[in-house]
Structure formats: structure tokens, C-alpha cells
C-alpha positions as CSV (number, residue, x, y, z in Angstrom):
1,M,0.0,0.0,0.0
2,R,1.2,3.5,-0.8
3,Y,0.1,6.5,1.2
4,D,0.2,10.1,-0.1
5,L,1.5,11.7,3.1
6,C,3.4,10.1,6.0
7,L,3.3,11.9,9.4
8,P,5.6,10.4,12.1
9,W,5.0,12.0,15.5
10,Y,5.3,11.3,19.2
11,W,5.0,14.6,21.1
12,E,1.6,14.7,22.9
13,Y,1.1,18.4,22.2
14,D,1.3,17.8,18.5
15,D,-2.2,16.1,18.7
16,V,-4.2,19.2,17.7
17,F,-1.9,19.9,14.8
18,V,-2.1,16.3,13.6
19,G,-5.9,16.5,13.7
20,M,-5.7,19.6,11.5
21,V,-3.5,17.8,9.0
22,E,-5.8,14.8,9.1
23,R,-8.8,17.0,8.3
24,A,-6.9,18.8,5.5
25,C,-6.0,15.4,4.0
26,I,-9.7,14.5,4.0
27,E,-10.6,17.8,2.3
28,E,-7.9,17.3,-0.4
29,G,-8.8,13.7,-0.9
30,I,-5.4,12.3,-0.1
31,S,-4.3,9.4,2.3
32,L,-2.5,9.9,5.6
33,W,-0.2,7.4,7.4
34,Q,0.4,8.3,11.0
35,I,3.4,6.7,12.6
36,K,3.5,6.8,16.4
37,P,5.5,5.0,19.1
38,D,2.8,2.3,19.4
39,N,3.1,1.4,15.7
40,L,6.6,2.5,15.0
41,L,8.3,-0.9,14.8
42,E,5.7,-2.5,12.5
43,S,5.6,0.6,10.4
44,I,9.3,0.8,9.8
45,T,9.3,-3.0,9.1
46,A,6.6,-2.6,6.5
47,L,8.4,0.4,5.0
48,Y,11.7,-1.3,4.6
49,K,10.1,-4.5,3.3
50,G,8.2,-2.5,0.7
51,I,4.8,-3.5,2.0
52,T,3.8,0.1,2.8
53,T,5.4,3.2,1.3
54,F,4.6,6.9,1.0
55,K,5.1,9.8,-1.5
56,T,5.6,12.7,0.9
57,L,7.0,13.0,4.4
58,L,6.0,15.5,7.1
59,H,8.4,14.5,9.8
60,R,7.6,15.4,13.4
61,G,9.7,12.6,14.9
62,Q,12.8,14.7,15.3
63,G,14.5,14.2,18.7
64,D,13.7,10.5,18.9
65,V,16.4,8.5,17.1
66,R,14.0,5.5,16.8
67,F,12.2,7.5,14.1
68,D,15.3,8.2,12.1
69,P,14.9,5.2,9.7
70,I,11.8,6.9,8.2
71,P,13.5,10.1,6.9
72,N,16.5,7.9,5.9
73,W,14.2,5.8,3.8
74,A,12.5,8.9,2.3
75,R,15.9,10.3,1.3
76,E,17.1,6.9,-0.2
77,Y,13.9,6.4,-2.3
78,N,13.5,10.1,-3.3
79,A,10.2,10.7,-1.5
80,R,9.2,14.4,-1.2
81,R,10.5,15.5,2.2
82,I,9.0,18.6,3.7
83,N,11.9,20.5,5.3
84,P,14.6,17.9,4.4
85,L,17.0,17.4,7.3
86,E,20.1,18.5,5.4
87,I,18.4,21.8,4.5
88,S,17.2,22.3,8.0
89,A,20.7,21.7,9.4
90,W,22.1,24.3,7.0
91,S,19.4,26.9,7.7
92,E,19.5,26.5,11.5
93,D,23.1,27.6,11.6
94,K,22.6,31.2,12.8
95,A,26.1,32.3,11.7
96,T,25.5,31.0,8.2
97,M,22.1,32.6,8.0
98,H,23.5,35.9,9.3
99,L,25.9,36.2,6.4
100,E,23.3,35.0,3.9
101,L,20.7,37.5,5.0
102,I,23.2,40.4,5.0
103,S,24.3,39.5,1.5
104,S,20.7,39.6,0.4
105,G,20.2,43.1,1.7
106,L,18.2,42.2,4.9
107,H,18.9,44.0,8.1
108,T,20.1,42.1,11.2
109,P,21.4,43.3,14.6
110,Y,25.0,44.4,14.7
111,T,26.9,41.1,15.2
112,V,30.3,39.8,16.0
113,L,30.9,36.2,14.8
114,L,33.3,34.0,16.7
115,A,34.7,30.6,15.7
116,P,34.0,27.6,17.8
117,F,36.1,27.3,21.0
118,L,37.5,23.9,19.8
119,E,38.8,25.5,16.5
120,Q,40.0,28.8,18.1
121,P,40.5,28.5,21.9
122,V,41.9,32.0,22.2
123,V,40.1,34.8,20.3
124,Q,41.5,38.1,19.2
125,E,40.6,41.2,21.2
126,I,36.9,42.0,20.9
127,D,35.7,45.6,20.5
128,L,32.5,45.8,22.5
129,T,31.9,49.5,21.8
130,P,29.5,49.0,18.8
131,L,27.4,46.5,20.9
132,G,26.4,49.0,23.5
133,E,26.3,48.6,27.3
134,S,24.7,45.2,27.1
135,F,24.4,42.6,24.4
136,V,23.1,39.1,23.5
137,I,25.4,36.0,23.3
138,K,24.0,33.0,21.4
139,P,25.4,29.7,20.0
140,S,24.9,29.3,16.3
141,N,22.8,26.2,16.5
142,G,20.9,26.7,19.7
143,G,17.1,26.3,19.6
144,G,14.4,27.4,22.0
145,G,16.7,29.9,23.6
146,E,19.1,27.2,24.7
147,G,22.5,28.7,25.6
148,V,21.3,32.3,24.9
149,I,22.5,34.9,27.4
150,V,20.6,38.2,27.3
151,G,22.1,41.3,29.0
152,A,25.7,40.3,28.9
153,S,28.2,43.1,29.3
154,S,31.8,41.8,29.4
155,V,34.4,39.9,27.4
156,D,34.7,37.4,30.2
157,E,31.0,36.4,29.8
158,I,31.6,35.8,26.1
159,L,34.7,33.6,26.8
160,Q,32.8,31.6,29.3
161,A,29.8,31.2,27.1
162,R,31.9,29.8,24.2
163,M,32.8,26.8,26.4
164,E,29.2,25.8,27.0
165,F,28.9,24.6,23.4
166,P,32.6,24.4,22.4
167,E,31.9,22.9,19.0
168,Q,29.6,25.7,17.9
169,K,30.2,29.2,16.4
170,Y,28.9,32.1,18.5
171,L,27.1,35.3,17.7
172,I,27.5,38.4,19.9
173,Q,24.6,40.7,19.0
174,A,23.6,44.2,19.9
175,H,20.1,44.7,21.4
176,V,17.5,46.0,19.1
177,R,15.1,48.6,20.5
178,P,11.8,48.4,18.6
179,Q,9.4,51.2,17.9
180,T,6.2,51.3,19.9
181,I,2.9,50.7,18.1
182,Q,-0.4,50.8,20.0
183,K,1.6,51.1,23.2
184,S,3.3,47.8,22.5
185,P,6.8,47.0,21.2
186,A,6.8,46.4,17.4
187,W,8.1,42.9,17.7
188,F,6.8,40.1,15.5
189,R,7.0,36.4,14.7
190,V,6.0,35.5,11.2
191,F,5.1,32.0,10.1
192,Y,5.8,30.8,6.6
193,A,4.3,27.7,4.9
194,N,4.4,26.8,1.2
195,G,4.5,30.4,-0.1
196,E,2.0,31.8,2.4
197,T,3.0,34.2,5.3
198,Y,1.2,34.7,8.6
199,P,2.5,37.7,10.7
200,C,1.9,37.9,14.4
201,W,2.6,40.4,17.2
202,W,4.8,38.6,19.6
203,D,5.5,39.5,23.3
204,T,9.1,38.6,24.1
205,N,8.3,38.3,27.8
206,T,5.1,36.3,27.8
207,H,5.6,34.7,24.3
208,I,1.9,35.4,23.6
209,Y,0.9,35.8,20.0
210,A,-1.7,38.1,18.4
211,T,-2.5,38.0,14.7
212,V,-1.6,41.1,12.8
213,T,-4.9,42.2,11.3
214,A,-5.3,43.5,7.7
215,E,-6.3,46.9,9.2
216,E,-3.1,47.0,11.3
217,E,-1.0,45.9,8.4
218,S,-2.3,48.8,6.3
219,Q,-2.4,51.4,9.0
220,Y,1.1,50.8,10.3
221,R,2.7,49.7,7.0
222,L,3.5,46.2,8.2
223,G,3.3,44.6,4.8
224,R,7.1,44.6,4.7
225,L,6.9,41.7,7.3
226,R,5.7,39.5,4.5
227,D,8.3,40.7,2.0
228,V,11.1,40.1,4.5
229,T,9.8,36.6,5.3
230,M,9.4,35.7,1.6
231,R,13.1,36.8,1.1
232,I,14.2,34.6,4.0
233,A,12.2,31.7,2.4
234,S,14.0,32.1,-0.9
235,I,17.3,31.9,1.0
236,C,16.7,29.1,3.4
237,K,14.7,26.9,1.0
238,L,12.5,25.5,3.7
239,D,8.8,24.6,3.2
240,W,7.7,26.0,6.6
241,F,9.4,27.9,9.4
242,S,9.0,31.0,11.6
243,T,11.2,34.1,11.9
244,E,11.4,36.8,14.5
245,I,11.4,40.4,13.2
246,A,11.5,43.8,15.0
247,L,10.6,47.2,13.6
248,A,13.3,49.7,14.7
249,D,14.5,52.3,12.2
250,E,13.8,49.6,9.7
251,F,12.7,45.9,9.9
252,V,15.4,43.9,11.6
253,V,15.5,40.1,11.5
254,I,16.3,39.0,15.0
255,D,15.9,35.2,15.1
256,Y,16.5,34.1,11.6
257,V,15.0,30.7,10.9
258,N,13.1,28.3,13.3
259,D,12.0,25.2,11.4
260,E,11.0,22.9,14.3
261,I,7.9,24.9,15.0
262,D,6.1,24.5,18.3
263,T,2.6,23.5,17.0
264,R,0.7,24.0,20.2
265,V,-2.4,26.2,19.5
266,Q,-3.6,29.2,21.5
267,S,-6.9,27.5,22.4
268,A,-5.0,24.8,24.3
269,A,-1.9,26.8,25.5
270,M,-1.7,30.5,26.3
271,D,1.6,30.9,24.4
272,G,0.5,28.7,21.5
273,V,0.1,29.8,17.9
274,P,-3.3,31.3,16.9
275,D,-5.5,28.3,15.9
276,E,-6.5,29.8,12.5
277,I,-2.8,30.3,11.6
278,M,-1.9,26.7,12.5
279,E,-4.8,25.4,10.6
280,N,-3.8,27.3,7.5
281,I,-0.2,26.0,7.9
282,A,-1.6,22.4,8.1
283,K,-3.5,23.0,4.9
284,Q,-0.5,24.4,3.1
285,L,1.6,21.4,4.1
286,V,-1.0,19.0,2.8
287,K,-1.1,21.0,-0.5
288,I,2.6,20.1,-0.9
289,A,1.7,16.4,-0.6
290,K,-1.2,16.8,-3.1
291,E,1.0,18.5,-5.6
292,N,3.4,15.6,-5.3
293,L,0.9,12.9,-6.4
């Protein structure tokens, strides 16, 4: 048997998103194969024996190595992979993306790039002056804020931070002070999926989202958020991701590319993604599978 879309997943909080994908598959008239821990062994066995196969892979099994044979099979047999692992690995490198965005004319915070500690244990003298009184230290491949130090102010903090993830490059970035719109910081997270963009206001303290309305987009000239996100998509080549953008003197890309999106929805978690946006994302991802039939 051959399925149109394969969706491996294990995280309990993916359940609402998976339901959205399931409904979208029904609407588009395509078949869905869910692979979960309780059917993982039999599914991988059927896959490698050629009993059951699939055309497109939407992989949510990252982080559990038991699921790795599925994307490995997909790569070997040229199945369509949404956010292929090798492209994800490249785009998740913040140091690489920093240089790519700059070369494409996008604005980023003032940044000092440092080689990994293991490659260069002793660094040259660092001029902190352009960074201001305090700055952000972040490893190039950290996700979910892991290893990020906000409010650093000394070279010693930088040197100590490099040893936490000694195999990674580090970015030392100036703080960006956003404009104020409607008494709130002009700070946004924009979601991208298969050519569509979904801008949200994003509170950096509470991590709560609010959809940018069409009226707000027009009134405050926020359409540029979509343009910047589409530019990032053309660079990173991912099918879906989110990006963090602040409006200072211009639109500044803060957190470049996040492709392992937290799919929790707002109706189930205060800091979840607005339900309508996540549902639209699910529909766009299913369209990729339908286009691959």
C-alpha cells in the first residue's frame, strides 16, 4: 500500500496539529499514514520490506532517534521531504544565515561572529563598543533559547559562554530597540508555509501571539513583514518555518529561521500559535503532498 502523506510524531502536544493535518487530507482527498510510538516498529518494518510506502514525508519525529529510519528511507527512495534534514541543518546555523541575510540586503542586529572554541580556543581582542552597554550571546545552532545569554556586558562572559557549546560558532549581537505601536513593542513572529505568510505580534516576555490584522497591516505599514519573510524563504529553501522580526528604524531580522515549530495552539496553551494560523499551515503542508501525487 502506498500513502500520499506520512506523518511520524510522538509529542503529545502535536495532537491538535495532527488533527488539523488529518482534516486537511480528507478535504484534499489524499491518504495519511500516521506513525506513532505504538506502531513504530511495525511501520518501519513494513516500510523497509516495501509492504507500505509513501510519497511525501512530514516529519515530526525529530529528537527521537528511533524514528530516524523513516527520513532515511525517504531520502534513499527520493520521496518528497517537507523541510529535508540537510536543508534544516544548514538553515538552522545562525552564523551562516546571518551572512546569507546580509548578502541579500536584509537588516540584522550588529553582530560579532566567533569561531568555535574547539577551533580557536583563544580569540583576538573583541571591540565591544558597537554592541552598547549590554548585548546578547547566542550559540549558532541553539534552539528554543538554549545557551542564549541576554544582558551580557563583558568579554569574560563571552569567553565563558563559548565553552558551553565548544563545537559551535557564537554570535554576539547588539540589542534592538523596537518602535512602539499601539503602546506595545513592534516585535513580531512571522510564520511561513508553502508560499504563504502569517504575521503575528509577539510578546518577548510572555511569548503570547496576536495575529496582525489586515487593518493593522495597512495602518502601520507592516506589509514589509511578508516581504522580508518571503526573502528569507527564498534563501533558506524550507517549506515551513517561523522568523522573528522587530521594527526599529527599519525591519530587523532577530531570530533568523526556526523550522522545528512548536505546534501548540492558542486554544490549548496561552503561548500557543493562533488556531487559525496553525490550521492554515496544516492546509498548506497538505497541499505540498497533493502537488506531489
